[in-house]
C-alpha positions in Angstrom: 17.8 -13.4 -3.5 19.9 -9.3 -3.6 22.9 -10.3 -3.5 26.1 -8.9 -1.2 26.8 -5.0 -1.6 30.4 -4.0 -3.3 32.4 -3.7 -0.9 34.4 -0.5 -1.1 36.9 0.6 -2.3 40.7 0.9 -0.4 41.5 4.2 0.3 44.5 5.1 -1.7 47.6 5.4 0.4 49.3 7.7 -1.7 46.7 9.8 -2.5 48.2 13.3 -1.0 51.3 12.5 -2.6 50.0 12.4 -6.5 48.4 15.7 -5.1 52.0 17.1 -4.4 53.3 15.5 -7.5 50.7 17.2 -9.5 50.5 20.7 -7.1 51.1 24.3 -9.6 54.1 25.2 -7.9 57.4 24.2 -8.3 58.2 23.8 -4.8 55.9 21.8 -3.3 56.7 19.1 -6.4 60.2 19.2 -5.9 59.4 18.3 -1.9 57.1 15.3 -3.3 59.7 13.6 -5.6 62.6 14.1 -3.1 60.1 12.8 -0.7 59.3 9.6 -3.2 62.9 9.1 -2.9 62.9 8.1 0.5 60.1 5.1 0.1 60.8 1.3 -1.4 57.5 1.3 -2.9 57.4 -0.1 -6.9 54.1 1.4 -7.3 55.4 5.2 -6.8 57.9 4.2 -10.4 54.9 5.9 -12.3 54.1 8.8 -10.4 57.9 9.9 -10.6 57.6 9.5 -14.6 56.0 12.7 -15.8 58.0 15.0 -12.8 61.3 14.2 -14.9 60.4 16.3 -17.1 58.7 19.0 -15.2 59.4 22.3 -16.6 61.1 23.5 -12.9 64.5 21.6 -13.1 64.8 21.4 -9.6 61.6 19.3 -10.0 63.3 17.2 -12.6 66.4 16.6 -10.7 64.8 16.1 -7.7 62.5 12.7 -10.0 66.1 11.6 -11.2 67.8 10.8 -7.9 65.0 9.5 -6.3 64.4 7.2 -9.8 68.5 5.9 -9.3 68.0 6.0 -5.7 64.5 3.7 -6.3 66.3 1.1 -8.9 68.3 0.1 -6.1 65.9 -0.5 -3.5 62.5 -1.5 -5.4 61.8 -5.3 -8.0 64.1 -5.2 -11.3 60.4 -6.6 -12.3 58.9 -3.2 -11.4 61.6 -1.1 -13.3 61.6 -3.0 -15.7 58.0 -2.2 -16.1 58.6 1.9 -16.6 61.7 1.3 -18.5 59.9 1.7 -21.8 58.1 5.2 -20.2 62.0 6.0 -19.1 63.3 6.0 -22.8 59.9 8.2 -24.3 62.5 11.0 -22.4 64.9 10.8 -25.2 61.9 12.9 -27.0 61.2 14.9 -25.0 61.8 18.4 -26.2 62.6 20.6 -22.2 66.6 18.9 -22.1 68.8 17.0 -23.4 67.8 13.3 -20.8 70.7 11.4 -22.8 73.2 11.7 -19.8 70.6 10.8 -17.3 68.4 8.2 -19.6 72.0 6.0 -19.8 72.7 6.1 -16.4 69.1 5.3 -15.1 69.6 2.0 -17.5 73.9 1.6 -16.2 71.9 1.4 -12.9 69.4 -1.1 -13.7 72.0 -3.4 -15.1 73.9 -2.7 -12.6 70.6 -4.2 -10.2 69.7 -6.4 -12.4 72.6 -8.0 -14.4 72.2 -7.9 -18.0 70.4 -11.4 -18.7 67.8 -10.5 -16.6 67.3 -7.0 -18.3 66.9 -8.8 -21.3 65.2 -11.5 -20.4 62.7 -8.5 -19.1 62.9 -6.7 -22.1 59.4 -6.9 -24.2 60.1 -4.1 -26.8 62.6 -5.2 -29.5 62.8 -2.5 -30.8 64.3 -1.5 -27.6 66.4 -4.6 -27.3 67.9 -4.2 -30.3 69.5 -0.7 -28.6 70.0 -2.5 -25.7 72.2 -5.2 -27.8 74.3 -2.5 -29.5 74.8 -0.8 -26.7 76.2 -3.2 -24.4 78.3 -4.5 -27.8 80.2 -1.1 -27.0 80.2 -0.1 -23.7 
């Protein structure tokens, strides 16, 4: 008996957007990150992460604005799923990301609440850092 053929994968709805986010020209990337900020799909979050440390300041700023906007509109679980990657920016050397990472975490706390945030954080070191910072805020 012949096996049935595997159905084709559905087209990626974000292929064009991914291409523009990775485009060599900063103006195209900037427009793409700003477009991301108008969407409400949690699948956009991981696409924006590399642009948070983009070499073009306007792209970085647009990605930051988009991420803060998306925190308000996507499920908390999606924002928590990328939190470790966001916090990795603290080790990036292109610019001082600390003020923006702090703002992102505060927005996440405001939207989700401290208990949900602490419950959703799986990394022990990150949890300890949150607990320390929440105790001093």
